[in-house]
N, C-alpha and C positions, 0 to 999 in steps of 0.2 A: 626851779631845780638848780642845784649846784653841780660843778663840774670839776673834775681832778685829773691830773696828768697820770697816766698808767706808768707807774715807776719812773725811770729815767727817760721814757720815750716822749715824743711830742704829742701823743694821742691824748684826747680829752674824753673822758668818760663820765657818765652821770654817777652821782653818789649812790643812787639805787639803780639796780639792774632788774630787768623782768626774767624771772625764772620760768621755763615752760614745762617744768616736772609734771605738771597736772594735764598736759595736752595727750590726749588719746586714750588714757586709762586702760591700756591692755596690760594683762598679767598681773604681776605684783604692783604695778603703778596705779591700779585701780583704787588701792587703799588710799592714795595721796589725791586723787582726782580723776575726772574723766572728760575734760572740756572738748567739745567738738569744734568744727570750725566757726560756727555763728557765735559761741561763746568766747572762744579765742579772739575772734575779731573785735568784739566789744571790749575785752580786757586789754588787749594789745592797743586799741585806739585811745583807750583812757590813759594808758603809760605814755603813748606817743604825745597825748595833749599835755601832760605833766612835765614834758622834757626828758623823759628816760630815753637814752640813746644806745643801750646795750641790752641785747636779746640773747639769753643763755639757753642753750639746748645740748643735746647729745645723740650720738648715732644709736645709742642703747635705751633712751627713754621711749617706752612702748615700740620698740625695736624699730626705731626710725620714724614712726608715725608723728612724733612731737615735732621733727623737723618738717615734715610735709604740712603739718597744721599751721606751724608758724610762718611757712612761706606763703600759704593762702591768706592768713591773717594780716600780714605785712603788705602783700600786693605791690603796688607801684611805690610804696613808701620805703622799700627795702633800701634804696639808694640813700636814704636820709639817716640810716641807722647803722650800728655795728651788730654783727651776729658772731657769737662765740658758740663753737661746738667742740666735741671731744670723741676721743677714740681710745681703745684699750680693752674695754671690758667685752665678755663673751656676747657675741651677738648671733650664733648659730652653733650647730653640732659638731662642725668640722674641726680638724686639728689647728688649722690656721685661722680659726674665727675669733681668735682673742690675741692679746698682746700688742707689742710695739715693733713687730718685725717690719723690714721694709715692704714686704708683701702685703701685710695686713694694713699699714699706715696708708699706703698710697691707694689701695682698693677702697678703703672705707672713706678717705677723704673724696674720692671721686663719686662714691655713693652718697654721701652727705650733700655734695655740691648739687646733684641731680635732685634729691628731694627738697632741698632749700631753694631751688631754682635761681641759682646764683652762680656767678663765675669765681667768686672768691669768698672764702671764710676769713673774717677780720682777725679772730683770736682762736687758735686751735690748741686745746689742752690735751695733755697726756693724762687721761682720767684717773690713772693708777699706776702704781709702781709695777714693772715687770722685771724681776730679777734674772730671768733666763735669757733675755735679749741683750746683747752688748749695747752699751750707750752710743758707741760710735756708730752702729747700724741704725738705730732710732734717730739720732740727731742727724745723720748724713741723709736719711729719708726726709725728715723734715725741711733740712736745707734744700733739697730737690725741689719740694713742693713750693717753698718759698721763691725760689729762682724761677719757677715755672708760673708764678703769679697766681697760685691756687690757695694760699694762705698768706697773710700779711704779718701776724705775730705769732709766737709760740709760747705756751705755758705749760705748767704741770699742776696736777690736784692730787692731794691726799699723799704727798711724798713725805718721808722723814727728813730730818735735817741733813743727815749724812748722805742720803741719796740725792737731795737737792743740790747740795754742794759738789758731789761728784759729777752730776750732770753739767753744772756750770763750768767746773774745771776741764770737763772734756771738750765742751764747746770752746773754751778759750785756747786749749792746746792745739785743736785741730782747725781752728777757724770756722767752726760751724755757727749757724744762727743759736742765740743764747735765749733762754727762757726770760721773758721780760715780766712774767707774772706768775702768780700761783692762786689757785682757788682752793680755799681750805675751810674747814669747819671751825668756827671760833664764836663763842657766846660767853654771856656771863656765867652760864652753868659750866662751860667748857672752855678753860682758859689754857689748856696744855700748850697751845701754839706759842705761848709766851716764852717757853722755855728755849726754843730752838727757831721756829719757822718766822716769827716776826723779827727777831734780831737779824736773822740772815737777809730778810727783805730790806732792812734798813740799810745793813752793811752791803749788800750787793745791789741796792736799787731796784727792787722788784714791786711791782704793784701787787696788792692783794685784794681779791675779791672773796666774799664770805659766802658759802652756801649754808642754808638753813640758819640765818642768823636769829631766828627766834626758836631754836631747837625744836622743830616740827610742831611748833604752836604752844609748847610747854610754858613758855615766857609771855605769853599774850594775856594772861590774867584769866583765861577761860579754863584753865586747870588750877584747882585749888586744893589745899590741905583738906583731907578728910571727905571731899566731895566726889561723887561718882564721875568717871570720865565721860567728857562731853559726848552724847551721841552724835554720830557723824564724823568725829575727829578720826585722824589716821590711826590714833592710839586705840580708839575703839574697834577699828577694823584689823587690828593685829600688827601694825606697824611698830618696830621695834628700835628704830634710829631716831635720835643718838641714844646710846645707852646711858642710863643714869645709875651711877655707881653709889651715890649717896642721896637718898631719896629726901631725907630730913634737910640737908643742905640745899636741895632744889626748892623746897618749900619756904625756907629762910629768905632765899633770893627772890622768889615770887612775892612774898610777903612785902619785902623792901620796895620791890617795883611797884606793887599796887599802892603802897603808902605815899610813894613820891608822886605816882601818877595822879592819885586823888588830890593830893595838896596843890598840884599844878593844873588840875582840870584837863589832863590829856589821859592817854590810855597807857597801860603796863607796856604794851608792844611798843609804842612810840618811844618810852623811856629806855627800853632795852636797845633799840636801834640807835638812838641818839648816844648812848654810852659807846656803842661799837663804832660809830662814825667819828668819835673823837680819839680812838686809839691809834698809836704810831703805825704807820705804813698802810693803813686801811684805805683803799681806793673807792670801792663799791660794795655794796651789800646786795646779793642777789635774792629778792623777795618773791615769794609766790602768794596765792591765795585762791580761794574758791569763789569769791564774789568780788563785785566792784568794791563793796564797802571795805573789804580787806585792803584792796590796793590803796584806796583813798587814805585810809588809815595808817598805812606804812609810809606813803608819800609825805604825809604831814610831818613825820619825824625828822625830815631833812632840815626844817626850820627850827627845830627844838634844840635849844642850848641848855645843858644842865649847868647848874651852880657848882662851884667847887665842893661845897659841902654835899651835895647830892652824889657827886662822883665818888668822893671819899666813902660814903655809906655804901654805895654799890661795890666799891673796891673791897671794903672790909668784909661784907657779907659773903663775897664770891673768891675770896682770897685762895690762892694755892700755895703749897708748902714750898720752901726754899730747900730744894733737894741738892745733893752733892753733884757736881762740885760747886754749885753756885753760891752756897753758904759759906764755903771755904773763900771763894773769889771775893765775896762781900767782905769778909774780915781782913783779908790781906792784899787785896788788889784794887779796891774801889777808888783810891785815889788816881788810878790810871784807866778807868773805864772809858770806853767810847760811848757814843750815842746809841750804838747797837747793844752794848751791854746794859745801858739803863733801861731799855725797853722792858726787860724782865726785872732787874734790880731796883728800879725806882719803887717797886711794890713793897720792898722790905727796908726802906730807909729808917722807918720808925720801929718796925718789927724786930729787926736784927741788931739796932745799935746795942753795943755792950756785949754782944755774944763773943765768946772766945772759941777758937778751933785749934785742933792740933795738926 
């Protein structure tokens, strides 16, 4: 296993993290998986043996059951690893059973600690934006939890660029704990994070963890153009994330993944993960799976290095458009771009050259 610093912190995290989305299988989560304690213990053991040191969960995964199962599966080895959990989503019918109010965050952190059978959560994510709670209230509550020794690092998930920068600015101006990481959706099929979220991460020194790096299994090669949806997949059970807005583009990406994988004697999933691990600011990919074979296949991706030509082919087939103001900046400001600017703009060095703008 390879390890990377989490942003500008001194914390070392494995290039792959284990997601526990499938633990419990209650409610809507049954479409993704329904691992019980025994199955979870085997999968956790496999990941531990491979050197994975981050285990990701949430208070809302199977309404807390995922946290309970993770605690049982880790057992005495909890002290050897990092646990990340989250709060914000609705977890009950009451008016304060969602959001990032001080009331909700402190209550949910304490509940998660009990379910996880631990004294501290290593990375605590705000699972989603809450536009109704002042950022000062949220960040002061997180500051309180860090000071109390109940969480070590804080992060956010699924924020827009302006929301993330507003949160960081609020922390800086009030002296609160700062987000050190964000957990986002980013794949060959979904590259929108390159517009704002990845440049912000480079500029502000945030680590990036990626959830569903194989697009819910769509980039594994199991889903192919013109073929029936694989039985047993989450899509066959009605799961609709991530949304695919251009199905033909998806199949072009899958075709290229499979072609490269076949030529290299690896799997399409490994190629997709290797591409992600090479992207700017990426710290770790949160991988899941229904079987030990899925995890072994994903773990092997850490050692796969794509050639410049293979990267170019994948970049080209998955390219996203240069939208305003980025095409204008490319034409008139690229001689003064920072490293953060080039996270996106390097995609267009050959595509935009020679274009003019008004």
